N, C-alpha and C positions, 0 to 999 in steps of 0.2 A: 376600672375590671369593677365588676360591681359588685353589690354581698344582696344577695335577694336576696329576703329574711320571708319565709313562709311561716303563717299565725293559723290557730283554729278560730273558722267562725265559730260562732253560736247559729244553731241555727233554725226554725220554727219545725217544734216536728209533732206531728199528733198522732198519739197512739193507742187501737184501742185491740179490746179483746183478742176479736181475733188475728190476728198478724198484726202491724207498720204498716200508717200510710205518713208521707216524708209529701212537708205538703211548705216547698217554696217557692213564691213569688217573687218571678227576675223580674222592672220596668227597666222598660229600656233607658238611660242613659244619653243625653245628646248634650250638645256646647252647650253653655250659658241656663244649666240646669240649676235649679234651686230642689235641692233634693226635700226632701220630711219625712220620708220614712226607708226602711231599711229596703236596699236596693245593690248588692252583684249587677257589676260591669262583664259586659260580655264580649266585650271588639275595642279595642285603643281610636283613642279620639284624638284630635286634627281640631286644634284653633285657633281660628284666628281675633279676638278682641286686643283691646287696645283702653276701652275702657271696665270693663266686667273684668270680673273673675270669669275663667273656661267654668267650675262648674261650684257652683257654694253649698254646703251640709246643715242643716238646718235643722239644731236639737232641740228636744229635745228623744223625739220621734226617730230622729235623721242621721244613716251612716251611709256611709258608701267602704262595702266588700271590691277589691280593685280585680281578687280573680286574675293578679300578674299580668293583669293587661297593664297600658299603660296610655296617660295626657303628653303634649307631646302640641306644643305653642309658640304658634306659626307669628312673625312677622323681628324684623330687628329698635321696634317699639312692643316689647309682644304685653300682655297681663299681667296680673297673674295668675296660677291656676290653683288653685283649690282650698276652699275659705272657708273655714266656720264657724259655725255664729251660735247661738243663741247660747243653751247652760246641755252640757254631754253627748254633743255630737261626736261622730267614729271612724274616723274613715282606714283602711287597709290598706296592704298586702296590693303591693304596684306600682309601679314609676310615671311621676309626673318632671316633666322633661321643657330643658327651653326657657318658662314664662323668668315671670316679672320677681315674684318671690314664690316659690314653688307651695309652698302651705302655710298658709296666716292662721294660729288661732288665734280668737276674738271676741268680745260682744266681756258677755258674761263665765265665761269657762268649764271649767269639768271635762274638756274633750280626753277623747284619747289616740293616738295617733301611733302607729304602728307598723313599721313592715314597708315600710316607706323607700322608695330609688328614691330621691333627690336630687338635677340634673343635673349643671352647665345654667343656675338659675342665669337674668342678668344681677339680681339682687341677694336677697339673701335667695340658701333653699326653706328653710322655715321660721319663721317666724312667732315667740306666745309669747303676745300683747294681752293676756286675757291671762285667771287665776287657776290654781288645783288642776292644771290640764298635764297629761301620759304624755312622755313624751320619748319613746323606748323602739331599739333595735331597727333603727333607721338608718338608710347611712346616705348621705351628702356628702356628694363631688361636686367640686365650682371652674372654675377658666380662670382661675389664677390673676390678671386684674379689670380680667369680666368678670369678677361676678364680686359680694362684697359679703358679707360673714356665713358659716357656716351654718347657727343653732342660732339665732339675739332672741337677748329672751329678753322681753324688757313688763312683767308681770312678773305675781310673788308663790307663793307657795307652791310654784310646779314641781316637779318628780322628773328628770332625765336621767336616761338612761342604759347601759348597753348602745348608742349612736356613735358610725362608727364617725370621719369630721375628715372633708382631705381635700388639700387645695385652693382652700377657699381665699380670696382676692382681699379681704381684711383676714381680718380676725378669727381662728374656727370659732370662736364661739365665747357668746360678747354678755355675763352678767347686770343688765339691775339693778335690775328688781331683788327685791330684801326673800333672805325665809327659799328659796330656790334651795332643792337635792339634786344634784346630780354626783353620778356612780357608777365605773364602768367604762366611763365611754373613749374612744380613744383620737387622737385630733393630732391629721400629719401637715407637711407644705406650708403651712394658711404662708399670706406673703405678709403678715403683717406679725403679733400674738394671736398662741395656740389657742390663749380663753384670756381678755380681758375682767374679771375683777372687781368691778364698779356695783353691785351690790350688799348690803349688809345684811348679817346671821346666814353665807352663802358654807352651804356646805359640799366642801365639792372632795370627792375620796376613791380611792383606787380609781380612776383617771392612766393612759397613754396619753403624755405628750412630747412631742420629739421633733423633728427635724421642720420646726417655724425660721419664718426668717429675722424673728425681732428674741424674744421672750415667751419664755412657758408658758411658766403660768405671769400673767401682770395681775398686779392686791390693789385697793384704790378702795375696798371698799375694808367696813369694820365691824368686828363678834365676831369676823367668819374661819368655817374648821377648812381647814383641808392639811389631808391625812394621806398617807400608804400614796400618792402620785407618783407616778415619775417623770422622770423628764428630763430628757435626755438632747445633743447633738444643739441645739436652738442654737440660731446666730449672737443671738445678745447674756441674758441671764439665762439656767431654771427656773431662776423664783427670784421675781422682782419684787422690794415693798415700798409702794406708791405715794403719790400729798399726803398725803394722814388714813392714811392703812393705820389702825389700832384697832390692840387689841385683838387681835387675832394670834388659832390657834396654829405654828406651822408646823411637821413632829411627824419622823416616821418615813417623812419624807427619800427617792434616792433620785440628786441630781445631778449628772455629770456628766462629760464630756461636751460642753458648752464654747460657747467663741469667748463671752469671758465671764460670765461667772457661775458659782454652782447658789448660792442664796447671800441676794443684797438688798437691803434694805437701803433705799437716795435718798426718801422720803421725807422732808429733813420734822412735817408734825407727824412719823410714821414714831407710836412711840407705846408702848406696853404691851410685841408682840412673845409673845416664847415659840423662842428656832428650836424646839425641842429634840434630841435624837433620831433629824436625819444624816444619813449618808449623799455624800459631796465630794466629787474626786476629781481628778484628772481633767478641769474647766481653766481656758485659758487663761484667765489675771487670776484670776482667787476662790477655792472654794467655799470658801465664807467672804463676803468683806456690810463690812458697815458705818457707812460716811460722816456717820455723826457722833458719832463714840470715840474713848479718844483712849493714847498708846498706852493709859494704866486701863480700863474700860474704868474710869473713877463716872464720868454720866450715868450708864445705866438704863439707858430707854427699856430696852427690854431684857429681857430672858435668852441667851446665849448659853444651853446648855449641852452637854449628851448626845455629838456631833463629831460624827464619824466627816472626816477631815485632812489634806495636808498642806493646803495649804489659806493659810487670814488675813484680811488684812483689817482689826488693827491684832496684831498677834499672838492679843492678853481674849481669844474668843475662843467661847470654849463649845 
């Protein structure tokens, strides 16, 4: 199922005292182009490249409004789809299909990507390897084991919102950069974890993470805020704090009907976490579990308080 999302595109208009004249230059866009000014796609493109992207958008002056059209990469060793470079490049409103990485945000950053259907990539759907980008209202559809991550975030200070990510071959979303804000996304059907939060100071709020093969939200970073998310029907845990995940705030999440645990602390150095006011019910083994807490909760490495649950190990968790 596709989720084409249409957004208004700012067009250049010249207003005259007597009447209104609309001035819009539509430049032809061909495979292999480097786009350095505003351009509108007027037809579907089919590109066959292995060592260069199908299209490159060079900011700050370059932008591409796909106008509902598609770019399709051909070949079993297809190249990347659309690459945004420089600063403040923009891509909107179309489909990128069958490429290695569908969309890549590189170099200085500050780019904007919205309303893109990134379909059946050979690797990642959207790769964010620069800082201060906006990625919103996109649809990333993987091909199970034949693809990798839905959205792969290596940069910092990015805003990722209202994206739908389905059937990724690895994680639905992998966050390695720091201080990224991730709000209102839906992540389902990944072959591994729904989300892997490795970067510190991540803000992960009001997302839906369900029906992923492994853990819904796996946290390895520190000083993250994970709040008001719904994580259900994942194969393992709903939320898991692993390795040295420390000083995280885990609050007001619903983590229910997962295969093993609702909320799990499994890292020996996962300490100083506040796990408060969450709801965890109907999970396969325990709703709450801290593998390194004593039976009387005297170790007290993490704060468990105000949670709603039916089962816990140790039973003193609150």
